[in-house]
N, C-alpha and C positions, 0 to 999 in steps of 0.2 A: 652393434653400436647404433645409438639413436641418430636418425637423419637430421642434418642441419638445414635450416632454411633461412635465406637472407631476403629481407624486405628492404628495398632501397629506393632512393629518389622520391621520398615522400615528405610530408609534414607530420612529424611524430611528436605529439604532445605527451610527455612522459608522466605527468602528474606526480613526479618525484618531489622531494623536499625543496629542490631548487627550481621547480617548474620548468625544467629544460625542454626546449624544442630542438629536436635533432632530425636527421634525415633517414636513419636506417635502424633496423632491429634484426638481430639474429636469434633464432630459436633452435633448441636442440631437444628433440622429443617433446615433452610437455612443459618445458621450462624456457625462460628467456636467458640467453647467453650473453647478449651484448646490446647496448643501445648507444648510438653515437653517429659518426659520419659514415658516408658510403665506403670510403677507403678502408676504414677500420673494420666495418662490417664484413666486407669481402675477405679481408685477411682473417677475421675470426671464423668465418664460415668455411674457408678452405676451398680447395679445388673441386671437391665433390658435392658442395652444397647446392641445393636447389635455389634458384634466383627468382625473385618476383619483383618486377619494376612497378612501383606504385604510381608512376607517372604523375607525381604531384598531388596525389590523393592524401587525405588525412588518416593517420593511424593513431588510435586511442587505446587505452586500457579498455577491456570489455566493460560495458555498462553493468552496474549492479542496481537492480530494483530493490531499494532499501526498505520497502514496505509494501507488501502485496499479500494476496491470499489465494494462491493457485488451487489448493485443495478445495477450499470453499467455493471458488469459482467453478471448478469442475462439477460440483454438485448443483449450484444455482443456475448456471448457464446452459444446462442440458434440458431446460424447460422453456417457459415463455420468456422471451427477452424483449423488453421495452426500451424506449429511447428517452433520454432525459429531456429532449427538446419537444417531445410529443405532447399534445393536449390530452386531457382526460378522454375526450371522444376518440382520439387516435389510439390511445392505450386500450380502450374498451374494444375497439375494432380488431386490434391484434389479438387480444385475449379470445375474442369470439372466433376469429379465424383459426387459432391454434386448437381450441376445443373441438371445432368442427372437423379438423384434420386428424385429431387424435381422440376419437370418440370412445375408445375402449380403455383409456387410462382410468385407474381407480382413484387417483389423486392428481392435483395439478400444482406445480410450483413455478414461480416466475420472479422476475426482478427488474428494476430499472426505472420506475416512474419518478417524476420530479415531485418531491415532497411539497414544494412551494405552490403546486397547482391547487392545493387545498388550504383551508384556513386552519386555525389551531385545533379544530375538532377532527381533522383528518378525513380520509375517504370513508364512504358509507358501504356497508356490506350488501345493501340492496342492489347496488350497481353490478356486483358480481353475481348475485343471486339470479338476476335476469338472464345471465349467460349460462350459469351452471348452479343449479339448486340442489342436486342430488349427490354430489361428491365433494369432498373437502378441497378447497382452493386457498392458497396463500401466495401473495405477491409482495416481495420486499421492495422498499423504496430504494432509490439510487444510492443513498448513503449506507444502506445496510443496517440502519438503526431503527427502522420502523417497518411495519407490514400492514397489508390490507387483506382481510380474510372474509370469506363468505360465511353465511349462516351455518352451513353444513360443517365447516371447520370448527366453529365455536361449539357446535353440538357434539362433534366427534371427540373433543377433548374435555367436554363437560364444563365449559366456562359460561356462567350465567350471571344474572344481576347480583347473586349472593357470593360470587367468587371475589375474594379480596385482591387488590392490586399487589403485586410482589413488592414494589417500592413506590408508594403513592407519590405522584408528581414526576416520577422519572421512568420507572418501569411499570407500565399500567395499560389497562384496556379503556379506551374512550367509551363514554356512556351516552345513551340517549336520555331524554328527560325522565324516563321511567327507571333509569339505572341499568338497562340492558346493554350488553356490548354492542357498539354501533358499527364496528368494522375496522377501526383503527387500533393497531397494536404497537405500543411504543417500547423500544429497547429490549435487550436480550433476554432478561429474566421473564418477561411477558411472552416473548416470541418462542423461547425454548420449549414451553409447554406443548405447543403444537407439534413440534418435531420429536419430542420424547414419546408421544402417544400415537403419532401417525407417520407412516413411512412415505416420504416424498421423493426418495432417491433410489437409483439403482447403479450397480457397479459397472455394467456395460456402458452406460451413458457417461459415467465418470471417466472411464478409460479413454473413450474417444475424445472427450473434451480436454483431458490432460495432454493428449498428443497434439491437439490443435493449439492449446495454450503454449506449449513448448515450442512448436514450430513458429508461431507468431512472435514469441519472444526472440527467437534466433534471428528472425528477419528484421527485428528492431535493434539488433546489436547487443542484446542482453545476454550476459554469460553467467550471472548469478542472480537468484531470486531469494529474497529474505521474506519467507512466509511468516505472517504475523498471527497465525493460529486460527482456531475456530471456536465458536461458542458451542454450547450444548445442543443447539439446534442442528449442527452438523454431527457433533459427537465423536467420542473416542474411536468407535468402530470404523466410521467413515474416514477418519484421519489416518488410522493404521492402514486401511485399504489404499488410501491415496499414496502413502509413503511406499507401500509395496509396489504399486503401479509405477511410481517414479523410479524406483530401483530396478524393476524388472522389465519395463517397457521402453527404455531408452530415452527418458526425459533428458533433454540436452543440457540444461543449465545445472550449475551447482545449486544446492538447496539448503537453506538454514531455516529452522523453525522452532516454535515453543510447544506445539501441541495445543492444549486447551488455553483459552483466554480466561483470565480471572476477572469476572464481572461482578463479584460480590465476595465478601470475606469467607462465606461458606465454601466457596470453590477453591480457596487458596491451597489447602493441603492436597486436595484431589488433583489440581493442576500440577503441583510440584511432583507428586508421586507418579503421575502419568508421564511428565517430562523425563523423569529419571529412568523410567522403564523404557521409554523410547531411546534414550541416550545409550543404553546398554546395547542396543541393536544398530543404531545409526550414529556414528561418531567419527567420520572421516571427512576429507575435504570435498567429497561429492554430496554427501547428505550429512548434515550436522544438526543435532538438537541441542542448542546452546543458549536459548533465550527463555526468559520468563516475562509474560506479557500481562499487563493490568489495564483494564478499561475503566477510566475514572469519571467519564461523563459521556454524553451522547453527541449529537450534532446540532448545529445551528438550524438546519432545515427542519429538523424534527422538534425544535424548541426544547431540546433536552441537554444542550451544552450548558455547563456550569458557569454562567456569567455572574459577575458581581451585581449587575443591574437587572431589573425586571424586564421581561419581554414586553414590548409596548402593546401587543394586541390584548393581553389579558392581565398584565401585571404580575405574572407568575415568576418565581425565582427558583432556580434549580441549583441544588447543592452537589458537590462532588460525592461520589460514593464513599471515598476514603479521604480523611484529612492527611496531612503530611506525616505525623507520627504513626498513625495506623498503617499507612502505606509502607513506611520504613520498616515497621515490625514484620509485615508480611514479606516484603522484598528481601530483608536480610536473611530469612530462612532459606530462600532460593539462592541468594548470593553466596552464602556459606557452603552451598552444595556445588558451587562453581558456575552458576548461571549468570548471564548478563541480564540487565533490566531494560524493558521497553514499556512505556506508559502512554496510552491514548489520553491526550488532554487537548481539548479544543477551546473551551471557555477560559477566561482569565483566572477564575478561582481554581479550576482543575490544574492549570499550569502552575499556579502558586503551590499547590500541594506537591507537585513534582519537585519543585525547587526545595521545599522544606524536607522532603524525603531524601533528596540528593545530599543535602547538607548533613543529615544524620548518617547517611551511608558513608560519606567521606570521613566524617568525624569518628566513625567506628573503625577506620583504618583500611577501608577497601578502596584504595587509590586507583587500582587498575581495572576495577569493574566498569564495564561500559554501561552508561545510563543514557537512554534516549527518550526524549519527549517527542512523541509522534503527533503531528498535525500543527500544533502551535498557531492556531488560527487567530486567537485574540489574547494578547499578553499585556498585562499591566507594565507600563514602561519601567517601573521601579524594579521589576523582576528580570529585565533584560541582562544586566551585568552578571547576574547569578549563573547564567548558562556557562560563561567562561570560568567564573570563579569555582564552580563545582564540576566542571568538565562534563556538561550535559550536551549531547548532540541534539540539535534541533532538526528533526526530519519532517519535511512537508511535501506537498504535491503541487508541482508547478501548474498543472492543468486546472487547478482551482483558482489561480491568480488572474481573475478577469472581472471586469465590472458587471454586476448583475443587479439592475434596479429592482427586479422582482423580489429581492431579499430585503429591500428597504422596509417593507411592512412587518417583516419578521424581526429585524434587528434594530431598526432606527439608525441612530448615528454610528453604532458599532459597525455597520456595513461599510463604512468609509475608513475604518481603523484596523483592518485585518492584515495578517501575513506581513508582519514587520521583519522580514528576513534580512534586509540590509542592515537594520539596526543591530540585529543579533550578530551578524558578521562583523560589523564595525566595532562591536564591543568585545570581539575576540572569540566568539562562539564558533563552533563547527557547524556548518549548514549542510545538510544532506537531503537527498530526494528519493521518494518512492512514489508509486502510482496509486496505492491503495486498491489496486485491481482486485475484484471486479467492480468496486464502487468508485471508479476513477473519473466518471462523468464524461470526459472527452478523450479517452484513450490512454493506454499504458505505454505509449512510445516515448522513450526518453527525449527524443528531439522535440516533440511537441512541448513537453514539460520544461525543457531548457528555454525554448523560445518564450513561453508565456511567463516564466519567472523573470525574463529580461524585459518583455514588453508590457506585462500586466494587462494584456488584452487578448481576447479570443483569437486563436490562430486563424489565418485565412480570412479575417474580417477587419480590414484596416480602419473602417469607420466605427467599429464597435467601441463601447465605452471602456475607458481605462480604469483599472482598479486603484482607488485611493488607498493610502497616501502614495502619490506618484513618485516621491523620492525614495521609496522602498524597493525600487527595481534593482535587480541584481545584474551582474555582468555575465557574459557567455562563459568566461573562465570559471566563475562561481558555479555555474550550472554543470560544467564538465567535472569539476572537483567534487561536486555534490553527488554525482552519479558514479564516481570512481573511488578515489582514495578515501574520501570522507565516509562513504558507506562501508568500505573495507575496515576502517577503524571502528565504526559502529558494530561490525560483526566480529571484531577481535581477530581479524585475519589480514591485517595490513602487512604482515611479514610475508604473505603469500599472494595477495591480490591487490588490485586497486591502482597500481602504477606499473610503468614499464621499466623494470630494473632487473639486472642479472639475479637469477635464483628464484624469481617469482614465476608463477604459472603463466604460460603463454596463452592468456585469455585476452583476445584483441578484437577490435572492430575497425574495419576500413570504411571510410566515408568518401563519397564522391567529391565533396568540396571541403574546404577549410572553414570550420565553424567560426574561427576568429576573424575571418575576413568577409564573410557574406553578410548581407543585411539581416538583422535579427528576425525580421518578419518573414524571412525566407527559410529559416532553419528547418521548419517542419517539412519543407520540400526536399531537403538534402537526402540523397539516397544512401542507404546502407548497401555497400558492395559485397562485403564478406564479414562473417562472424566466425571466430576461431576460439575454441575452448580446449585448453590443454594441448595446444599445437595442432588440433584437428579441426578442419573446416566443417562447421555444422550448418552454415547457410552461405550461399553464393548467388548473387543476383544474376539474372539472365541478361545477355547482351553486353 
């Protein structure tokens, strides 16, 4: 018979439909048996139950990272890791150090530079050539939607001045005045070419990094990760390898994923076929392949987000890869196969295409299909009510909600009109959160993200600029719901995850302090004391 455990004398935020706050929880095996007062908990636990006095600490449903890329991270972070706050000179110094310490590598992969360090022409290959001219090197920007390559990388994959851009103006190779590739590679279809022809990864490094990623997530209180897939630059083989490592090497978190991202119409059938093949092997509550992910524009930093207004630096206008009807046609094929839909949309025109597709999907009779608009950075106010009307989850990343004057030159007035999450919430939409790890900028800890969604200011910097519009700040409770039950709904698992209710999995996190009472600017300092998945402790803080 499964052992019962009683957690009592705490502040238990259940995240149930009534948003109850109780004092105790009883678990039995991997499930929650009871949530209520101390007396009732001890009665439900019985004489043989194990007792744990919470001593006033906060107990929450385990955090769900509703948008991340652990398998991609395992590939990218096993090489050169740069910091978004570093200057170009600091980045070059770290690249130089890494190459000097790893002189025998045949190729070099890295990630993390701030795209706004460069103008609209992007970084130059000559800067990397000075460090490494004889082996291919490619470094991804912090947002994962652009890259910086040396001359040897272009040579290795055969990209010359005569090579056409995959999607001119969106997926492209920046050029010098003579038309030669200058070093800047924008968006997945242009980046994928390098990874299809050159091997930048190895399984041993992936395995070690996945173990570290999982351990870190456990220390942050994360019990489920919603992997949002990989582009062709990582590829099917590496994704399969990542899944087998997750299954066989003790990855602590529950895992949801889609497999390949759909970055153009030509990939739609391939991604669906790959997802279906993975689902035959992985379809339980520890590893599920249940999502279909479409990338419909780029990022603001890379000047590839599909905004209705031109970019002020050069007057360029970027269109979404798919309009609403085209997206609906592609998505409906996956939805009819039982997949839920997640769409990357950052610019207002890309968001509009999600709204149009969602309308078509609902009108086609798919009322229970989960539709998520990921990122939601810039939204036409006229489209805000449609999120509730068509039951679209708005998933975004709290650590992006901070004032960044460096982006003024890239976006102009748009920089003061982003992340209108409170407007979405007030209109009845479901707001959820994910880190977008490894392109999370300032960490994949949920507590940082909750704080910055509330303060709209860089954590641990009380004098830092606040992100406009100031009245779009969310509440702490919004943040908790966004990392728990709202993400469970997004993943179609709200009957098993996301709240503390009898019958659900005993996925829990214990925090040192009550988030609802501490100063919002202190939330990132609140310590995770224990993380529990399926009734088993996977992390416990020392002391």
